[in-house]
DRENTOR-655942 format. One record per residue (C-alpha): residue number from 1; chain; x, y, z. Coordinates in steps of 0.05 Angstrom, whole numbers, plus 5000, padded with zeros to 4 digits. Each point is the difference from the previous one (the first is absolute). Example, Ala and Ser with C-alpha at 12.3 -4.5 7.8 and 13.67 -1.06 7.14 Angstrom:
DRENTOR-655942
<nr=1&kette=A&X=5246&Y=4910&Z=5156>
<nr=2&kette=A&X=5027&Y=5069&Z=4987>
This chain:
DRENTOR-655942
<nr=1&kette=A&X=5084&Y=5320&Z=5145>
<nr=2&kette=A&X=4947&Y=4950&Z=5021>
<nr=3&kette=A&X=5018&Y=4955&Z=4942>
<nr=4&kette=A&X=5074&Y=4998&Z=5019>
<nr=5&kette=A&X=4984&Y=4986&Z=5073>
<nr=6&kette=A&X=4950&Y=4946&Z=4982>
<nr=7&kette=A&X=5050&Y=4962&Z=4957>
<nr=8&kette=A&X=5057&Y=5010&Z=5050>
<nr=9&kette=A&X=4960&Y=4973&Z=5059>
<nr=10&kette=A&X=4967&Y=4947&Z=4956>
<nr=11&kette=A&X=5068&Y=4966&Z=4988>
<nr=12&kette=A&X=5013&Y=4978&Z=5072>
<nr=13&kette=A&X=4925&Y=4990&Z=5013>
<nr=14&kette=A&X=4997&Y=4952&Z=4942>
<nr=15&kette=A&X=5064&Y=4964&Z=5017>
<nr=16&kette=A&X=4981&Y=4987&Z=5073>
<nr=17&kette=A&X=4925&Y=4997&Z=4991>
<nr=18&kette=A&X=5001&Y=4927&Z=4980>
<nr=19&kette=A&X=5012&Y=4978&Z=5072>
<nr=20&kette=A&X=4939&Y=5038&Z=5024>
<nr=21&kette=A&X=4958&Y=4970&Z=4944>
<nr=22&kette=A&X=5020&Y=4930&Z=5023>
<nr=23&kette=A&X=4984&Y=5016&Z=5073>
<nr=24&kette=A&X=4938&Y=5043&Z=4994>
<nr=25&kette=A&X=4969&Y=4977&Z=4935>
<nr=26&kette=A&X=4989&Y=5037&Z=4935>
<nr=27&kette=A&X=4934&Y=5032&Z=5017>
<nr=28&kette=A&X=5024&Y=5027&Z=5067>
<nr=29&kette=A&X=5059&Y=5031&Z=4963>
<nr=30&kette=A&X=4951&Y=5030&Z=4950>
<nr=31&kette=A&X=4962&Y=5030&Z=5059>
<nr=32&kette=A&X=5064&Y=5029&Z=5028>
<nr=33&kette=A&X=5017&Y=5030&Z=4932>
<nr=34&kette=A&X=4932&Y=5032&Z=4996>
<nr=35&kette=A&X=5009&Y=5027&Z=5071>
<nr=36&kette=A&X=5066&Y=5031&Z=4979>
<nr=37&kette=A&X=4964&Y=5034&Z=4942>
<nr=38&kette=A&X=4946&Y=5027&Z=5047>
<nr=39&kette=A&X=5054&Y=5026&Z=5046>
<nr=40&kette=A&X=5036&Y=5031&Z=4941>
<nr=41&kette=A&X=4938&Y=5037&Z=4978>
<nr=42&kette=A&X=4987&Y=5025&Z=5071>
<nr=43&kette=A&X=5071&Y=5026&Z=5004>
<nr=44&kette=A&X=4998&Y=5032&Z=4931>
<nr=45&kette=A&X=4937&Y=5038&Z=5019>
<nr=46&kette=A&X=5039&Y=5037&Z=5053>
<nr=47&kette=A&X=5039&Y=5035&Z=4945>
<nr=48&kette=A&X=5067&Y=5013&Z=5035>
<nr=49&kette=A&X=5066&Y=4978&Z=4970>
<nr=50&kette=A&X=5013&Y=4951&Z=5057>
<nr=51&kette=A&X=4930&Y=4970&Z=4992>
<nr=52&kette=A&X=5009&Y=4992&Z=4925>
<nr=53&kette=A&X=5067&Y=4966&Z=5011>
<nr=54&kette=A&X=4968&Y=4952&Z=5050>
<nr=55&kette=A&X=4943&Y=4988&Z=4951>
<nr=56&kette=A&X=5049&Y=4980&Z=4946>
<nr=57&kette=A&X=5034&Y=4951&Z=5047>
<nr=58&kette=A&X=4933&Y=4968&Z=5017>
<nr=59&kette=A&X=4985&Y=4992&Z=4926>
<nr=60&kette=A&X=5066&Y=4964&Z=4991>
<nr=61&kette=A&X=4982&Y=4952&Z=5056>
<nr=62&kette=A&X=4935&Y=4985&Z=4964>
<nr=63&kette=A&X=5032&Y=4996&Z=4931>
<nr=64&kette=A&X=5053&Y=4948&Z=5016>
<nr=65&kette=A&X=4964&Y=4938&Z=5029>
<nr=66&kette=A&X=4934&Y=5002&Z=4962>
<nr=67&kette=A&X=5022&Y=4964&Z=4937>
<nr=68&kette=A&X=5039&Y=4944&Z=5036>
<nr=69&kette=A&X=4940&Y=4990&Z=5045>
<nr=70&kette=A&X=4951&Y=4993&Z=4942>
<nr=71&kette=A&X=5050&Y=4954&Z=4963>
<nr=72&kette=A&X=5004&Y=4954&Z=5060>
<nr=73&kette=A&X=4925&Y=4996&Z=5006>
<nr=74&kette=A&X=4983&Y=4992&Z=4927>
<nr=75&kette=A&X=5055&Y=4948&Z=4990>
<nr=76&kette=A&X=4965&Y=4957&Z=5051>
<nr=77&kette=A&X=4930&Y=5010&Z=4973>
<nr=78&kette=A&X=5013&Y=4996&Z=4924>
<nr=79&kette=A&X=5025&Y=4941&Z=4960>
<nr=80&kette=A&X=5069&Y=5007&Z=4969>
<nr=81&kette=A&X=4971&Y=5000&Z=4930>
<nr=82&kette=A&X=4956&Y=5060&Z=5013>
<nr=83&kette=A&X=5048&Y=5042&Z=5041>
<nr=84&kette=A&X=5025&Y=5044&Z=4942>
<nr=85&kette=A&X=4929&Y=5023&Z=4983>
<nr=86&kette=A&X=4975&Y=5006&Z=5072>
<nr=87&kette=A&X=5061&Y=5039&Z=5022>
<nr=88&kette=A&X=4991&Y=5046&Z=4940>
<nr=89&kette=A&X=4928&Y=5012&Z=5019>
<nr=90&kette=A&X=5024&Y=5017&Z=5069>
<nr=91&kette=A&X=5049&Y=5052&Z=4972>
<nr=92&kette=A&X=4944&Y=5035&Z=4963>
<nr=93&kette=A&X=4978&Y=5026&Z=5068>
<nr=94&kette=A&X=5057&Y=5050&Z=4997>
<nr=95&kette=A&X=4976&Y=5027&Z=4934>
<nr=96&kette=A&X=4927&Y=5001&Z=5020>
<nr=97&kette=A&X=5017&Y=5036&Z=5065>
<nr=98&kette=A&X=5041&Y=5051&Z=4962>
<nr=99&kette=A&X=4944&Y=5013&Z=4951>
<nr=100&kette=A&X=4948&Y=5007&Z=5055>
<nr=101&kette=A&X=5045&Y=5047&Z=5040>
<nr=102&kette=A&X=5015&Y=5042&Z=4938>
<nr=103&kette=A&X=4926&Y=5008&Z=4986>
<nr=104&kette=A&X=4973&Y=5009&Z=5071>
<nr=105&kette=A&X=5053&Y=5037&Z=5040>
<nr=106&kette=A&X=5004&Y=5064&Z=4956>
<nr=107&kette=A&X=4924&Y=5006&Z=5003>
<nr=108&kette=A&X=5001&Y=4991&Z=5076>
<nr=109&kette=A&X=5055&Y=5052&Z=5006>
<nr=110&kette=A&X=4960&Y=5051&Z=4959>
<nr=111&kette=A&X=4933&Y=4988&Z=5034>
<nr=112&kette=A&X=5020&Y=4988&Z=5072>
<nr=113&kette=A&X=5074&Y=5019&Z=5007>
<nr=114&kette=A&X=5066&Y=4963&Z=4997>
<nr=115&kette=A&X=4995&Y=4975&Z=5072>
<nr=116&kette=A&X=4940&Y=4958&Z=4980>
<nr=117&kette=A&X=5043&Y=4962&Z=4950>
<nr=118&kette=A&X=5042&Y=4974&Z=5057>
<nr=119&kette=A&X=4937&Y=4983&Z=5038>
<nr=120&kette=A&X=4971&Y=4962&Z=4941>
<nr=121&kette=A&X=5063&Y=4958&Z=4991>
<nr=122&kette=A&X=5005&Y=4988&Z=5074>
<nr=123&kette=A&X=4927&Y=4978&Z=5003>
<nr=124&kette=A&X=5013&Y=4950&Z=4943>
<nr=125&kette=A&X=5059&Y=4972&Z=5039>
<nr=126&kette=A&X=4958&Y=4991&Z=5063>
<nr=127&kette=A&X=4946&Y=4966&Z=4959>
<nr=128&kette=A&X=5053&Y=4954&Z=4972>
<nr=129&kette=A&X=5022&Y=4981&Z=5070>
<nr=130&kette=A&X=4930&Y=4978&Z=5017>
<nr=131&kette=A&X=4997&Y=4959&Z=4936>
<nr=132&kette=A&X=5067&Y=4966&Z=5011>
<nr=133&kette=A&X=4985&Y=4982&Z=5072>
<nr=134&kette=A&X=4933&Y=4971&Z=4980>
<nr=135&kette=A&X=5033&Y=4957&Z=4947>
<nr=136&kette=A&X=5058&Y=4979&Z=5044>
<nr=137&kette=A&X=4966&Y=4940&Z=5035>
<nr=138&kette=A&X=4980&Y=4970&Z=4933>
<nr=139&kette=A&X=5065&Y=5011&Z=4961>
<nr=140&kette=A&X=5056&Y=5006&Z=5050>
<nr=141&kette=A&X=5015&Y=4926&Z=5004>
<nr=142&kette=A&X=5046&Y=4970&Z=5052>
<nr=143&kette=A&X=5057&Y=5048&Z=5016>
<nr=144&kette=A&X=5064&Y=4963&Z=5019>
<nr=145&kette=A&X=5056&Y=5049&Z=5016>
<nr=146&kette=A&X=5063&Y=4979&Z=4962>
<nr=147&kette=A&X=5070&Y=5004&Z=5028>
<nr=148&kette=A&X=5028&Y=5070&Z=5003>
<nr=149&kette=A&X=5041&Y=5022&Z=4941>
<nr=150&kette=A&X=5058&Y=5047&Z=5005>
<nr=151&kette=A&X=5020&Y=5048&Z=4945>
<nr=152&kette=A&X=5046&Y=4950&Z=4966>
<nr=153&kette=A&X=4945&Y=4946&Z=5000>
<nr=154&kette=A&X=4950&Y=5050&Z=4969>
<nr=155&kette=A&X=5049&Y=5018&Z=4945>
<nr=156&kette=A&X=5012&Y=4926&Z=4988>
<nr=157&kette=A&X=4927&Y=4992&Z=4982>
<nr=158&kette=A&X=5017&Y=5042&Z=4938>
<nr=159&kette=A&X=5071&Y=4979&Z=4985>
<nr=160&kette=A&X=4994&Y=4924&Z=5010>
<nr=161&kette=A&X=4961&Y=4992&Z=4935>
<nr=162&kette=A&X=5028&Y=5038&Z=4941>
<nr=163&kette=A&X=4930&Y=5003&Z=4968>
<nr=164&kette=A&X=4975&Y=5040&Z=5060>
<nr=165&kette=A&X=5063&Y=5042&Z=5002>
<nr=166&kette=A&X=4990&Y=5019&Z=4927>
<nr=167&kette=A&X=4928&Y=5018&Z=5014>
<nr=168&kette=A&X=5023&Y=5047&Z=5055>
<nr=169&kette=A&X=5052&Y=5030&Z=4954>
<nr=170&kette=A&X=4951&Y=5010&Z=4943>
<nr=171&kette=A&X=4948&Y=5031&Z=5045>
<nr=172&kette=A&X=5045&Y=5060&Z=5014>
<nr=173&kette=A&X=4999&Y=5029&Z=4930>
<nr=174&kette=A&X=4929&Y=4976&Z=4988>
<nr=175&kette=A&X=4976&Y=5038&Z=5062>
<nr=176&kette=A&X=5042&Y=5060&Z=4981>
<nr=177&kette=A&X=4968&Y=5000&Z=4931>
<nr=178&kette=A&X=4930&Y=4996&Z=5029>
<nr=179&kette=A&X=5009&Y=5058&Z=5048>
<nr=180&kette=A&X=5032&Y=5041&Z=4944>
<nr=181&kette=A&X=4941&Y=4988&Z=4955>
<nr=182&kette=A&X=4951&Y=5020&Z=5054>
<nr=183&kette=A&X=5037&Y=5062&Z=5024>
<nr=184&kette=A&X=5041&Y=5028&Z=4943>
<nr=185&kette=A&X=4964&Y=4981&Z=4936>
<nr=186&kette=A&X=4957&Y=5063&Z=4998>
<nr=187&kette=A&X=5062&Y=5042&Z=5006>
<nr=188&kette=A&X=5033&Y=4962&Z=4944>
<nr=189&kette=A&X=4939&Y=5010&Z=4957>
<nr=190&kette=A&X=4995&Y=5075&Z=5010>
<nr=191&kette=A&X=5074&Y=5016&Z=4997>
<nr=192&kette=A&X=5026&Y=4953&Z=4946>
<nr=193&kette=A&X=4943&Y=4965&Z=4964>
<nr=194&kette=A&X=4963&Y=5063&Z=4979>
<nr=195&kette=A&X=4936&Y=4984&Z=5040>
<nr=196&kette=A&X=4957&Y=5050&Z=5036>
<nr=197&kette=A&X=4986&Y=4988&Z=5073>
<nr=198&kette=A&X=4931&Y=4972&Z=4983>
<nr=199&kette=A&X=5028&Y=4955&Z=4946>
<nr=200&kette=A&X=5055&Y=4975&Z=5046>
<nr=201&kette=A&X=4948&Y=4985&Z=5053>
<nr=202&kette=A&X=4959&Y=4962&Z=4949>
<nr=203&kette=A&X=5062&Y=4960&Z=4980>
<nr=204&kette=A&X=5014&Y=4984&Z=5072>
<nr=205&kette=A&X=4927&Y=4977&Z=5007>
<nr=206&kette=A&X=5012&Y=4953&Z=4941>
<nr=207&kette=A&X=5061&Y=4973&Z=5037>
<nr=208&kette=A&X=4960&Y=4990&Z=5064>
<nr=209&kette=A&X=4945&Y=4965&Z=4962>
<nr=210&kette=A&X=5052&Y=4956&Z=4967>
<nr=211&kette=A&X=5029&Y=4984&Z=5069>
<nr=212&kette=A&X=4932&Y=4977&Z=5026>
<nr=213&kette=A&X=4989&Y=4957&Z=4938>
<nr=214&kette=A&X=5071&Y=4973&Z=5005>
<nr=215&kette=A&X=4993&Y=4979&Z=5073>
<nr=216&kette=A&X=4941&Y=4956&Z=4981>
<nr=217&kette=A&X=5022&Y=4980&Z=4930>
<nr=218&kette=A&X=5072&Y=4980&Z=5017>
<nr=219&kette=A&X=4975&Y=4959&Z=5059>
<nr=220&kette=A&X=4950&Y=4964&Z=4956>
<nr=221&kette=A&X=5053&Y=4986&Z=4947>
<nr=222&kette=A&X=5050&Y=4975&Z=5052>
<nr=223&kette=A&X=4947&Y=4955&Z=5030>
<nr=224&kette=A&X=4978&Y=4970&Z=4933>
<nr=225&kette=A&X=5071&Y=4989&Z=4976>
<nr=226&kette=A&X=5028&Y=4982&Z=5068>
<nr=227&kette=A&X=5058&Y=5045&Z=4983>
<nr=228&kette=A&X=5005&Y=5058&Z=5050>
<nr=229&kette=A&X=5074&Y=5011&Z=4989>
<nr=230&kette=A&X=4994&Y=5002&Z=4925>
<nr=231&kette=A&X=4943&Y=5050&Z=5007>
<nr=232&kette=A&X=5045&Y=5043&Z=5044>
<nr=233&kette=A&X=5055&Y=4998&Z=4947>
<nr=234&kette=A&X=4951&Y=5023&Z=4946>
<nr=235&kette=A&X=4976&Y=5056&Z=5047>
<nr=236&kette=A&X=5072&Y=5022&Z=5013>
<nr=237&kette=A&X=5015&Y=5003&Z=4926>
<nr=238&kette=A&X=4936&Y=5039&Z=4988>
<nr=239&kette=A&X=5012&Y=5054&Z=5052>
<nr=240&kette=A&X=5073&Y=5008&Z=4977>
<nr=241&kette=A&X=4977&Y=5009&Z=4928>
<nr=242&kette=A&X=4946&Y=5051&Z=5019>
<nr=243&kette=A&X=5045&Y=5041&Z=5045>
<nr=244&kette=A&X=5057&Y=5001&Z=4949>
<nr=245&kette=A&X=4953&Y=5019&Z=4943>
<nr=246&kette=A&X=4969&Y=5058&Z=5039>
<nr=247&kette=A&X=5066&Y=5023&Z=5027>
<nr=248&kette=A&X=5038&Y=4999&Z=4934>
<nr=249&kette=A&X=4949&Y=5020&Z=4948>
<nr=250&kette=A&X=4932&Y=5006&Z=5032>
<nr=251&kette=A&X=4983&Y=5066&Z=4967>
<nr=252&kette=A&X=5001&Y=4968&Z=4930>
<nr=253&kette=A&X=4945&Y=4951&Z=5018>
<nr=254&kette=A&X=4944&Y=5050&Z=4994>
<nr=255&kette=A&X=4941&Y=5005&Z=5048>
<nr=256&kette=A&X=4969&Y=4933&Z=4982>
<nr=257&kette=A&X=5067&Y=4964&Z=5005>
<nr=258&kette=A&X=5017&Y=5033&Z=5066>
<nr=259&kette=A&X=4934&Y=4980&Z=5030>
<nr=260&kette=A&X=5008&Y=4929&Z=4974>
<nr=261&kette=A&X=5071&Y=4993&Z=5028>
<nr=262&kette=A&X=4977&Y=5030&Z=5066>
<nr=263&kette=A&X=4946&Y=4946&Z=5005>
<nr=264&kette=A&X=5051&Y=4946&Z=4984>
<nr=265&kette=A&X=5048&Y=5032&Z=5050>
<nr=266&kette=A&X=4947&Y=4995&Z=5054>
<nr=267&kette=A&X=4981&Y=4929&Z=4979>
<nr=268&kette=A&X=5072&Y=4979&Z=5015>
<nr=269&kette=A&X=5030&Y=5047&Z=5051>
<nr=270&kette=A&X=4937&Y=5000&Z=5044>
<nr=271&kette=A&X=4976&Y=4930&Z=4985>
<nr=272&kette=A&X=5055&Y=4955&Z=5025>
<nr=273&kette=A&X=4988&Y=4999&Z=5075>
<nr=274&kette=A&X=4950&Y=4944&Z=5007>
<nr=275&kette=A&X=5039&Y=4951&Z=4958>
<nr=276&kette=A&X=5063&Y=5019&Z=5037>
<nr=277&kette=A&X=4970&Y=4987&Z=5069>
<nr=278&kette=A&X=4971&Y=4934&Z=4976>
<nr=279&kette=A&X=5069&Y=4978&Z=4975>
<nr=280&kette=A&X=5030&Y=5016&Z=5068>
<nr=281&kette=A&X=4947&Y=4958&Z=5033>
<nr=282&kette=A&X=5013&Y=4942&Z=4952>
<nr=283&kette=A&X=5075&Y=4999&Z=5013>
<nr=284&kette=A&X=5001&Y=5017&Z=5074>
<nr=285&kette=A&X=5002&Y=4947&Z=5055>
<nr=286&kette=A&X=4925&Y=4988&Z=5010>
<nr=287&kette=A&X=5005&Y=5014&Z=5075>
<nr=288&kette=A&X=5039&Y=5064&Z=4988>
<nr=289&kette=A&X=4959&Y=5034&Z=4944>
<nr=290&kette=A&X=4986&Y=5063&Z=5040>
<nr=291&kette=A&X=5071&Y=5008&Z=5024>
<nr=292&kette=A&X=5029&Y=4986&Z=4931>
<nr=293&kette=A&X=4953&Y=5049&Z=4966>
<nr=294&kette=A&X=5018&Y=5053&Z=5051>
<nr=295&kette=A&X=5074&Y=4988&Z=4989>
<nr=296&kette=A&X=4994&Y=5004&Z=4924>
<nr=297&kette=A&X=4957&Y=5062&Z=5004>
<nr=298&kette=A&X=5055&Y=5038&Z=5036>
<nr=299&kette=A&X=5036&Y=5001&Z=4933>
<nr=300&kette=A&X=4936&Y=5025&Z=4966>
<nr=301&kette=A&X=4993&Y=5056&Z=5050>
<nr=302&kette=A&X=5073&Y=5018&Z=4992>
<nr=303&kette=A&X=4985&Y=5010&Z=4926>
<nr=304&kette=A&X=4941&Y=5044&Z=5017>
<nr=305&kette=A&X=5044&Y=5041&Z=5046>
<nr=306&kette=A&X=5058&Y=5007&Z=4951>
<nr=307&kette=A&X=4960&Y=5018&Z=4938>
<nr=308&kette=A&X=4983&Y=5073&Z=5016>
<nr=309&kette=A&X=5072&Y=5016&Z=5017>
<nr=310&kette=A&X=5026&Y=4966&Z=4937>
<nr=311&kette=A&X=4950&Y=5036&Z=4955>
<nr=312&kette=A&X=5015&Y=5067&Z=5034>
<nr=313&kette=A&X=5075&Y=4992&Z=4987>
<nr=314&kette=A&X=4991&Y=4980&Z=4927>
<nr=315&kette=A&X=4949&Y=5054&Z=4988>
<nr=316&kette=A&X=5048&Y=5052&Z=5027>
<nr=317&kette=A&X=5060&Y=4974&Z=4961>
<nr=318&kette=A&X=4965&Y=4979&Z=4936>
<nr=319&kette=A&X=4925&Y=4997&Z=4991>
<nr=320&kette=A&X=4938&Y=4962&Z=5022>
<nr=321&kette=A&X=5003&Y=4961&Z=4935>
<nr=322&kette=A&X=5070&Y=4977&Z=5018>
<nr=323&kette=A&X=4975&Y=4981&Z=5069>
<nr=324&kette=A&X=4945&Y=4956&Z=4970>
<nr=325&kette=A&X=5050&Y=4968&Z=4953>
<nr=326&kette=A&X=5045&Y=4985&Z=5060>
<nr=327&kette=A&X=4941&Y=4969&Z=5036>
<nr=328&kette=A&X=4987&Y=4958&Z=4937>
<nr=329&kette=A&X=5072&Y=4974&Z=5002>
<nr=330&kette=A&X=4993&Y=4982&Z=5073>
<nr=331&kette=A&X=4934&Y=4964&Z=4987>
<nr=332&kette=A&X=5034&Y=4961&Z=4944>
<nr=333&kette=A&X=5055&Y=4980&Z=5048>
<nr=334&kette=A&X=4947&Y=4976&Z=5049>
<nr=335&kette=A&X=4967&Y=4960&Z=4945>
<nr=336&kette=A&X=5067&Y=4968&Z=4982>
<nr=337&kette=A&X=5007&Y=4981&Z=5074>
<nr=338&kette=A&X=4933&Y=4965&Z=4997>
<nr=339&kette=A&X=5022&Y=4962&Z=4938>
<nr=340&kette=A&X=5067&Y=4981&Z=5032>
<nr=341&kette=A&X=4967&Y=4973&Z=5063>
<nr=342&kette=A&X=4940&Y=4967&Z=4966>
<nr=343&kette=A&X=5027&Y=4929&Z=4998>
<nr=344&kette=A&X=5039&Y=4998&Z=5065>
<nr=345&kette=A&X=4970&Y=4956&Z=5055>
<nr=346&kette=A&X=5045&Y=5007&Z=5059>
<nr=347&kette=A&X=5041&Y=5062&Z=4992>
<nr=348&kette=A&X=5061&Y=4961&Z=4977>
């Protein structure tokens, strides 16, 4: 439930967050996102249905603006040539945070009780606020509020350049593939690939490790070759291949093959984000990077929101394997969109 709320609230928060980034600065937005997380944890600790609903809404408010805010800040501090790698390093924070939470929070819950998990996350958020506010004077730069943008003007940031529009379109199936890998892969492994729960968990761990390596590796490759879009195309083809292979005939791969494909699946389906954000920053109007990133990410969050419903429908009517094959077809369509828009310069 929290996941659905977070993505649903994240869509408008991302779309409209760019204006607040331009007016308040990236680090102040980061502080506000951390404050929303702290508030969410406080509400969740109350335990009632209404409190949990409000906690999910707060998480959505934190989820939407944080990536556009960091993109706007890093784009100003990092040279164009190094953006792909630096943005990819930034995206590893998501993976590292997930790993740390997965290791620490169950232990805290066992030793101290579930309520202390909320307290630990909230304390980390409050510590982050102190850090962001301390860094703000040094890195905030001069904040010049831009003219207000209505909904049509915000959408024009995406549609005016076909290269950006195709990025937004491709990000929907790419995001859907990523959330499917992270949330449904273990079920696919135990139900249709012949894996035990422990083996499926190990395969998912291989995928997560591949994702962490991919976020750094793809960024480095894109930086060295100065070819972020081509790297994204290769990533799209890779995730489509892995999902189709596992969905259609994954059981025939054997344990070693399944683990290897899982690692490659994670390398692609969880490794594309940094290069993607860097490409948005490269193509966006340089005084509108935060707003453009937020507008494009609304499409990504829509993919995250739609994926569970699509997989549930296909699982009910066919199988999880068929669902992964369908996701592979969508990812291939997204990759073709990237290819189609790769040489356009003005959306003509």
